[in-house]
N, C-alpha and C positions, 0 to 999 in steps of 0.2 A: 284321346278320350276325355269327355268333360268330367271334371272331377265334382261330382254332385250326388247327394244322398236324398231321396225323395220317396215319399209313398204314392203308389200307382194303383190303378183300378185295373184288374185283368181277369178274364175268364178262368175258372179253376180248372179247365180242360187241359189234359196232357198236350193236345195238339196246339192250343194256344200259348203254352209255354215254349213249346219249339218254335212257333211263329215269332215270339218276342226274341229268341236268341238268333233265329235264322238257322238253327240245326237243334238236334237232340242235345238238351243240356246235361251236365254231370253234377252229382252231388258232391259239393266241396268240402262241407262241414255240417255237423249237426249243433244246432245251437239250443240254448235252454227254452224250456217251455214246449219242446218238441219241434220247433221250427226247422227248417232245412235250409242252407245256402245252397244256390245252385249256380254254376257257372258253364263257360264253354271251355275246353282245352286248348286255348291259344297259348303259343310257345313263348313269344316276348313282346314287350311293349309296356304301356302304362299299366300300373297294376295296383292292388290294395290288399290289406289284409284285415281281418275281422277278429278281434279278440286273440290274436296271435297266432292265426292260421299261416300257413305258408304263403307267398306272394302269389295272388290270383290275378290273371292277365284278362282285361276286358270286362264287361260288364256283369254284374251279379244280381241276383233276385233271391229275396228272403221270402219263402212261403210256408204255410202251416202244415199240419200233419196231412198224410194221404189218406183219403177216405174211400168211399163206395166208387166203383168205376174208375178208380185211380185219380179222382179229382182231388184238387188241394183246397184245403181250408185257408182262410186268412192268417197271416202271420200274426203272433200274439205278441211278439218283442215290441216294445215301444219305438218310435221313429227316434226320439231323443236319445235313447240307449244306443241304439245302432251308430248315431253320430260319434258318440264316446268311444266306440270300440273300434272305429274304422281308422287306418293309418294309410296314408298314400305313399306309393313307391313306384318302382319300375323294374322290369326284368330286361337285361341287356341281351343282345344276340351273342351267343357264345362265338369267340374268334374261330375261323377256320384254321385246322392245322396246317403248318407250313411244311410243305414237302422240300426235301433237300435238291439241290440242283442235279441234274443228271451228269454223269461221269464224262469228261471231255473225250475220253476215248476208252475201248475195250479190248481185250484180246479175244480174237475170233479165231476159228479153223475152218480152212476152206478145204474141201475134198473134191477133185475133179478126176473122174475115171478116164477120160480121154488122154489127159496129161499124166496121169498116174501119180497124183500129188495129194499128200496129206500135210498141209503146212499152216504154220500160225501167221496171222496177219493182225495188225493193229488198225482199227476203224473208229469212226465216230460212234457214238452210242445211239444210233437210231436207225429205223429201217431202210431209208434210202440209201445209207452208206453200204448196209448189208446186201441191199440189191444191186448196188455198183459193183460188190466183190463177186456176186452171183454172175453178173453179166446181164442183167435184166429183171423184170418183175418176178417175185416169188411166186410159185404156184400154190403151195400149202406149206404147213410146218407140222412137225410132230415134237412132242417132249420125250427127252431120252432118258434113261436109267439115272443119269447123273444129275438130272434137273435142268441140263441145258435144253435150249431148243435148237432144232435143226430146220433150216429153210431150205427148200428145194426149188430149183429153177424151172421156169416153164420151157418144155421143149416140144418139139413136134413129134408126130406119131413115127415118123421114118429115124428119129434118133436111136441108137442102139448101143451107148455106152452106159453101163449100170454100175451102181454101187450097192454093196451089201453091208450092213452094220451088224456085229454081233451074231451073225450067221442067220439072222430073222428078217431084219428091216431092208428090204429091197427098193431101190430109188434110181430114177433115170436121170443122168446129168449131173451138173455140178451142184454141190451142197454147201451151205456155211452154217457153222454151229456157233451160237452166241449163248453166254450166260443170261440169266434173267433174275432181277431182284424182285421177289414177290411182295414185298412191302410197298415199293413205289412203282413198280411195273415199268422200271427203266431196263434197258440192257445192262448186264455186267460181263465182267471176264468170264469166258468159258472155264467151267470147273475140271472138265474131262481133261486128263494129262494126254499130252500128244503121243508119248512112247505107248502108253496104254492103248490109245485109241488106234494107232497103227497096227497093233496086234489083231484088231477085230474089223478091219476093213478089208473087203475083197473087191475085186473089180472084174467086169466082164465087157468084153468089146464085141464087135460084130463078128470078128474071125475066131473068137474064143470058143470051144467047145465045152468049158467048164470055167467055174469061177478061180480066179487067180488071186492069190493073196498079196496084200501090198508089198510085204518084205520079198516074196518071191519074184514079184514083177520087177522090183530094183535089182535083186541079185542077177536076174537074166539080163537086164539092161546093161548093168556093170560088166558082165563077162563079154557081152556083144561089143562094148566099146574097148575092151582090153585087147580082143582079137584084132 
């Protein structure tokens, strides 16, 4: 912006003031003798102050009182007085906040109804790592009461291994639970406790007539091995 102060001739109509700025101007300050200082709402760059106003970015225009039909009269303040009141400055672009680095790894929980497991795994803190643990691309995800996210694997229509969580949420196939940092949007350690989660996981396979608790399935498997 050229640092200059000059008197200009301009039509008093409101649309011509808009044309001068390229957009509808805003009232920045009221000056003595009823004059008004108009500017646009630019965020940063070369700026000026008039008589102690806040820094104003971009061009400014001093006009007189608003009259009939919204037309402005000529400014009454003298050009020499304006020159003594103006100080040049600038407004810097505020620095972008620096986000912390994502964690190198996070604690996840994998649930597999076919294998009958609910186990902890340590994975890299990103979606591809979670999908590798799933065994493929995830189909969709839900948020659990703990605040963690559960990612569900894509399966075909013939797959008949089911998971049920908390007696309500029913899913097909392998699932992975990861934590989530709401401030950074990064993966985080899963907050749900493994021992508590296992109490609320049920499985159902193609040969099961009803849901089988995780604990019951493991007791049955252990008894079979003992025999």
